[in-house]
N, C-alpha and C positions, 0 to 999 in steps of 0.2 A: 250122544245127542247130536241132532242136526237142527239148525235154525236157518230157515230160508224164507224167501218172499212168497212162497206158495205152499199150501198144505200138501198137495200131491208130490211136489218135489222133495219136501222134507221127509215124507213117508218113504219115497224111493231111496233116499240116502240112509234112513234108519234101517230099512230092510236089508241093504247091503251090509251094514254093520252087524245085524243079527246073523247074517250068513257067514260071519267071520272075516269080512273085509275090513281093511284098516281105514283110517281117516282119509287118506288120499283116494282109495277106491270109492268111498262114499262121495267125496267131492267131485270126482269125475262123473259119477252117475247123476248127481244133482245138476251139474253143468248142462248135461244133455237133456235132462228132464225139464229144466227151466226153459230151454230152447223151444219146447213144445207148449207147456202150460202157461208160460209167462213171456209171450213174444215181445212185449214192450221193451224188455231189457235182457232176458235170457236169450242165449244165442249160440249159433254156430257160425254166424256171419259177422261176428265182432271180435272182441279180445278181452284181455284182463290180466290180472296178477294173482299169484298164489304165494302165500307165505306159509311155510311148514316148520313146525317144531316137533321133533321126535321126543319120545319119552326119556331119552338119555340126555336131553338138553341141546342136541345139535339142531341147527337151523338151516333153512334153505329158502331161496326165492325163485319163482319162475315168472318170467316176463313173456307173456304171449299177447302183448299189445300189438295192434295193427301197425302197418307201416305204409309210407307213401309209395305209390306205384312208381316204376322207373320213368314214366312219362310225366311225372309231377314236376312242377316248376315253381319257383319262388313267388311269381306274380300271377299265378294261374286263376286267381279269383278277382283280379282287378280289371277294370275297363281301360280303354285307350288313354284315359286321363289319369290313370293311377288310382282311381277310386274303387272301393270294394263293391262288387256286384251283389246286391242283396240276395241272401238265401242260397247262393251258388255253392257255398261250402257246407250247407246245412240240409238241403233237400235235393233229392234226385241222384242220378248215377255218379256225377262227378264228385259228390261229397264223400264217397266211400274209399277207405284205405283197404289194403290187403288184409283179409281176416286172419286171425291167429288162434282162435279158440280150439279148433280141431287138432292142430299140431301141438298146442300146449297140453291138451289132455293126453295125447299119445306119449309125449315126452315125460309127463308126470307118471304115467303108468309104467313106462319102461324103467324108470329109476326107482319108483316106490310101490308100484302096484303089487297086490298079492293074489287077488282073484283074477280070473280070465277076463280079457278085454271084452269079449262078446257078452259076458254076464253083466258088465257095467253099462253097456249101450242098449241092451235089449229092453229094459223098462221104458225108455223114452220112445222106442219104436212101438211098443204096445200101446202107450198113451196116444200117440199120433194116429195109429192105424185103427184102433178100436174106439177112439173118441173119448172125450172127457167133458164134464159139466163145467160151464163157465161160472165163476163167482160173480157177484154183483159188480165189483170193481173191474174185473176183466171185461165183462160185457160193456160197461160204460166206456172203457178205454178203446175197444174196437169200434164203438159207435162214434167216438170223437175222431178217430183216425180215418173214418170212411172217405171223406172228401179227398184227403191227401192220397189214400190208397188208389183212388180212381185217377187222380191227376198225374201222379208220378210213376205209374206203372205202364210199361209198353204192352203188356199182356194183362188183361183184367184178372186180378186175383179173386176169382169168384168164390173160392172156398172161405174167404174171410169177409165177403160182402153179403148183405142180406137185404131184401126188398124193404122189410120193416126193420125195427131195431132188435139187436141182440138183447136178451134178458137173462137174469141169473137163472141157472138151471138148464139153459139150452145146451145141447150136446154139439160139439164141434169136432169135425174129422179133418185130419191133415195128412191125406194119402201121399201127396208128393214128398212131404217132409219125412214120412215114414220110409219111403223108398231111398231118400238121400241118407238117412240115418242107417239104413240097412247096408248101404255101400260102405259107410264109415265103419260099421261093425265088422264087415267082411274083409275090408282092405286097409283099415286104419287111415293114415293120412293120405294114402293114394286114392282112397275113395272120395276124397274131397278136392285135393289139389291137382289131381290128374283125372283122366278119363271122362266119364259122362258128366259128373257134377262140374268139373272144371270147364268143360265145353259149354255147359249151360250158363255158367257165370260169365264167360267171355261173350257168348251170344247176347246175354242181357246187357252187358257193357256196350256192345256195338250198336244195339238198337237204341240205347239211351244216351249215346255219346259219352260214355264213361271211358276210363283209360286203363283199367286193370286188364292185364294180358295173361296168357298161359304161362309165360316166362315169369311174371310176377308171382303167380301162384306156386309154381315149381320151386322158386327160390326162397320162399318164406321159411324162416326157422325161428321157433321159440327159443329163448335164451335163459339159461340159469344165471342168476345174479345173487351175490351175497347180500342178505338183508342189511339194512342199517340198524344199529343197536345203540341204545342209550339208557339212561336211568332217570327215574323220577321218584323221589322220596322212598328209596329203598326198593323200588320195583324196577325190573329190567323190562325195557320196551323194545320189541322186535317188530320192524315194519319194512315196507317195500322201498327199495332203492330206485333212483332214476332209471328209466324215464318217467316213473311216478314221482311227483313232487311231494306225495303224501307223507312218506316216512320222514324225510328231512324236515318238512314243515311241522309235523307233529312233534318231533324232538325239539325243534326250536321253540315251539310254543310252550312245551312243558318246562324247558330250561328257563324260559323268560318269566314264568310265574312261580317257579319253585321257591324262591326266597320269601314269598309273601304268605301270610297266615290265612289262606282261603277258607280253611275249615272253621276258623274263628269268625271270619267275616260272614259266612253263611252262603247258602245257595241263591244265586241270582239277586243278591243285594246290590245296591249301587256301587259299593266299593269293589265287589267281585266282578261285576259286569264291566266296570270302567277298566280295571286291570286287564281282563281278558281281551277286551276290545283293543286296547293299546298294544298288547302283544300281537294280536292278529294283524293289526295295521302294519306293523313293522315286518312281520314274517311274509305277508303277501307282497310287500314291496320287494323283498329279496327274491321271492319266487318269480316275479316278473322279469327280473334281471338275470338270474344265475341258473335257472333250472331248465333242462332240456334233455335230449337223448345223449347219454354219456359217450356213445360211439361216434358222435359228431361234434360234441362240444365239451370242453374241459369244465365239468361241473365241480366247483370247489366244495365238495362234500364235507371233507374233514373240517374246513374252516367254518362252514355254516352250522355244524352241530358241535362246535367247540363251546363249552359253557362260558368261557371267558368272553367269547365273541358276543353271545346273546346277552350276557350281563352288560356289556358295553352298549349294545343296541337299546337296552332298557334304561340306560343312564339318563336319558332325556325324559323319562316318564314322570309326569306331574300328577300326583294323586288327587289334585283338586281341579284339574282342567284337561279337556280333550285336546289332543294334538290335531292339527290340520293335515289331512292326507297330502294336500298340495305342497306341504313343507316337509313331508317325510319321504326320504329317498332310500334306495338300497344302502346297505352297509358295505364294508370293505373286507371280505373274508379271504381275498385272493392270496394273502401271505401264506395260507395253509392249503394251497391248491394241491390236489392229487389227481396222478394220471388215472241230468242230469238226468237221459234216464239210464240208470245203472242199477245193478242189483248186487247184493252181498250175501254170502252164506258162511256160516261157521260150523265146524265139525270137531268133535272130540270123540275118540274111540275108547274102548274099554281098557286099553293099555296106557292111555294118557297121551297118545299122539294127537296133535292138533293141527288143523288146517284152516286158514283164513283166506277166503277168495272173494275178490271183487271183480265183476265182469260186466261188460257193457256193449251197447250199440251206440252209445253217446246219448242222443236225444231219444225220447219215447218212440219206439218203433223205428229207430235209426233214420236212414235216408228215406223211409217209407216205401222203398223199392223191394219187392219180392223177386227172387230169381225164378223166372217162369220155368215150370217143370220140375223145380227142385224144392219149392215150398218154403224157403227161409228168407228172412229179411237181411238186407245189407246194412252195415253201419254208416254213420255220417261223422266219423272220427276226424276227417280232414279239417273240420271246424276247430279242432283242438290245437291245431298249429296257430302260430301268429301269422294270419294271412296278410297282415300289413303292420309294421311296427307301430305300437301305440293304439292300435284299433282293438276294441273290446269284442270278444267272441260272444256266443249266445248266452254264456253265463256271466257276462260282464267282466271277464278276466282280460287284463291287458298283458300282452307279451312283447318280446323283443327278439334280438338276434339269436339268442340261445335256442329259440323254438321256431325259427323260420323254416319254411318248407324246403326240403331237399329230397331227391329220389332215394328210396330205401330207408329214410329216417323215420323214427317212431315219434309220434306226437306226444307232447307233455300231457300228463294226466294228474288228476287230483286224488285218484283212488288210493285208499289208505288201509289195506288189509293189515291187521296188527294182532300181535299176541303179547300178553303181559305175563311175566313170572315174578315170583318173590322167593328168596331164599332157595333158589334152584328148583322151585316147583311151579307148575303151570297154574295160573290164576284166572286168566281171561282170554277169550278169543273175541275179536270185535271188528266191525267194519260197517259200511253203509254206502248206499247210493247218494246222489244229491249234487253232482257237478261240483262247483266251487265250494259248496257247503260241506263236502265230505270231510275235509280235514278238520274243520271246527266242530263238526258233530262227533267225530271219534274223540277228539280232544276233550270236549265237555263230558262225554260219557265216561271217560277214564277219570276225570276229576270228580264226577258224581259218585263213583265207587271209592276212590282212594281218599279224597278229601271230605266228602259229605256222607260217607258211610252207607250209601244206598245199596240195596240188593240189585241184581241184574235187571229184573223187569222194571223196577222203579227207576233205575238209571236210564233205561231205554225210553220209558214213557215220558219222562220229565221234559218239559217244554224247553226249546232251544232258541238261541239267537246266533247271529253271524255278522262278521265284518271282514271285508277282504281288501282293504286299502282304498281301492276305487271300485265303485263310487263311494264317496265318503258318508256312509250312513250305516246304521245298525239294522239289519233285517231281524224281525222278531216273529215268532209264532204267536197266535192268539193266546193271551194269558201267560205268556212267558215272563213278563215283567209286571209287577204290581204298579198301579198308577203313581204311587208315591216314589217308587224307584225311577220310573220314567221321568217324573218331574225333576228329581234330583240330578239325573244324568243330563237332562235338557239344560239345566242351569250350568252344567260344566261345559256345555258346547257340543254335546252329541246330537245327532239327527237320526230319525227313525223312519222305517217303512215296514208296515206289517206284511208279512209274506203268508203263503199257505203253509203246508207242512214243510219242515226242514229235515231232510234225511229220512231214512228208514233203517234204523240200526237193527242188526241181527247179531246177537252176542251170546256167549256162554260164560258163566262164572263158576269156578270150582270152589265149593264151600269148604269150610274147615274140616268137615267130616268126610270129604272126598266126593260127596254128591254133587250133581251138576244142576245149576239153575239157568234155565234159558231165558233170554230176553228177546221176545219176538215183538217187533214194533207194531203197536195198534194203529199206526197211520196207514197200514195196508193189510193184506191178507196174510201177513207173515205168521209163521207157525213154528213152534219148537216141538220136535218129536224125539223122545228119548225112551230109554228102557233100563 
């Protein structure tokens, strides 16, 4: 089974599995297909994380997160008065980090691939060259992005613009992207980080006053990292290590709520929401202080995911009253020191190998900049750095020294691709887009299955809420909380703001009989394809 944000991408992955490809093969094909059919987040100009669990229980993690160019500097987004220049880290050429997706897919294939590389890239070339029909949501996204595509591109991306509006069923052709993908098919990473495509990226940077160079592209390397592993109520939780904050934060949240009878309290009752909110408040305070690229900052990973530490963090939890975020600071795990628009897809193959991938350009359509002649969008991941200590990024997340800008450094992420097992057997593959809400969406989906006994689709569809320490309020989807629950929480001192959709979970649950249940989020065009 493959569950992804777009039906065509899910079908590409399923076709690879039918040909005898393994879960990693399918994941590679889906990554490239999403770059074509889901340009708001699917990408070759961005990055991401892959968590792998083989059917023998062995696990691995691939970090293909973008990194700061060599010319990046700590205060590059500040004016002469030390104030943040609005949108400079979010829109346009200077917002882009060095892309990692192509090198990540090559490294994944070298280590785990079973089918030929060309066979995995070709479906995306066919989609780009032969055209594909837009869904209603994709047409609307292109229409919303039109003004920014015109404003921030040095060469008009005519292939994505239309005199009138795009509508569902329109066929779109991406000939330049097909050519770029063909170079990747034929030359692997050299088809992107060197030669014609690299020259086009650098020319784009020079026209738009960006700073990515040929040397930056040549030097990029995806990195294999050991996943973080913990437990929750008899389940083994496997997730991504830094520079993703997701895995550590997820384990902290699960440890924080494990002593409490959530299953008895019920789904989204006042008691349950209050507990989850207070756990999230404390974990996001830790995230702001301690999490960053482990190659540049000593992240106290062992301390943060020590159950005794998280029990102590929750010792100030008052079941009758909300804490004030202004009075909640980070904990002290250093004694155990050791040396949104995004998209997610989940894959399980016939042998029980599982892959969980979250990949992103950061904001929807990234920096809004297409590489002229190459047909793909560049990311705006530089905004995920702490551009100024204490300053909130586009998702409201506050950062500090651990996530300050440095050349070659990877910006902190909330991506939380995760895999769950029980008694040595695969149970769930799960993840989501959503910026700062990624961690809490994955957390709540796991609780929905483990504590509330939901099936996969029910757990994915269930309405969600989110708290991230600052700002001090609970974001809620429409109808996530009953009026009487909101009223009770309000009397405890909680504050609310209704959001749009929170996350787009794509997940797979292994049922007791070995069959797979896909959870494809109805908030988007997400689709499960299995056989």
